[in-house]
N, C-alpha and C positions, 0 to 999 in steps of 0.2 A: 531505510528510515522505517520504523515500524510504530503503530500505535498500541497502546496498552488500552483495551476496550474497558468501558465503564463496569463496575462490579455490581451490576444491578441483575438479580436472579431471573427475571422475566425476559432478557434479552439473550440471543444466541451467543455462546461462548463468553458469557461474563468473565472479566478479569484476565483474559488471555490477550496475548500479543496477535496483531493483525496487520494486514496490509491497508494502507489507507485507500479509501474508495466507497464505493456504494452502488445502488441500483440505478439503472437508466430510467430516465423519465420517458414519456410517449414522445416520439419523433426526435429523440435525442440520439446522436451518434456516441460511440463508445469514448472518443477523445471529447466531445462536449461534457459528457457525464464526469470524467476524471476531473477536468477543469472546474466544473461547478462543485463537485463534491470536496475537492481540496480548499477551495475558496471558502465554502460554507464551513467545513470542519477546523480549518487552520488559518483563515484569513491569507492564505498564500496564492498569489496569481502565477500559474504555471506559465513558462514562456516557451520552452523549447522541448515540449515531451516527444518522446519516441515511443513507439509501439514496440514492446519486447516481444511478446508472442499472444497467440490466443490458445486457449487450452479448454479441451473439451472435458469437463467434469462431469460426474455422475449426475448432478442435478442441475447443471448451468453451464453457460459458455464464460469464460473469463477472459477479459482483454486486459492484458498487463502491460502498463506503460512505465517508463522511467525517465528521469531527466537529471542531468549532473547539477549537483547542488552542494551548497556548504552552510546549510541552515544552522544556525545556533539555537538548539532546542528550546533553551529558557526563554529565548525572545519571540516564540511562536505563540500567537494568541489563540490557544486550544479551545475549540468550542464542543468538541465531542471527546470522550475517552478521558482516561486519568492522567495519561502522559505520552510523549513520544520520544524515541532515542533512536540513535544510530547504531547499527550492529554489523560487525564483521561476520565473514563466514564462520570464523572459530567461534565467536560469540553466540552463534545459533546451534551449536552442537546439543545442546540438552534443553533447547527451547521448543515446546510445542505450539504451533501456530494455529489460529482460528480458521475454520472453512477449509481446512487441508491445504493450505497454503505454503506448508513446509517444502513440498516438492517443486513447486514454482520458484520459491525463492532458492532453493538448491540448484535448479535449472539456470537461474540468473547468474549465479556465483560460478557455475560451470562454464557457461557461455561468455561470461565478462565482456559484454557489449560496449562497456566504457573504454576498452583498449583499443576498439576500431573507431573511437570518437575523437581521437587526439587532435 
């Protein structure tokens, strides 16, 4: 599931698809951060998140989580961004992602952690 960022010129990567999430607050763990951000941005309480991997990017460390879910995107009360949508590996072939996340999403599809989660 990806988030289409707001189309506001003064934010980074306006109008681009992005992984939902955000910045950690002081004394917050990465897991607490993703739970808070998803609740704030989509009014979704995550229940069974799992760490996919930690990526050392040029300008930051990214903790990437995942959860098996079957959300109906039209039913989500989106507070940030223009919309959200589900993407398959094939759907992403021509899509550029904000913040350099394309390689992380490609790695997620390559590893397929959900297959081990049956």
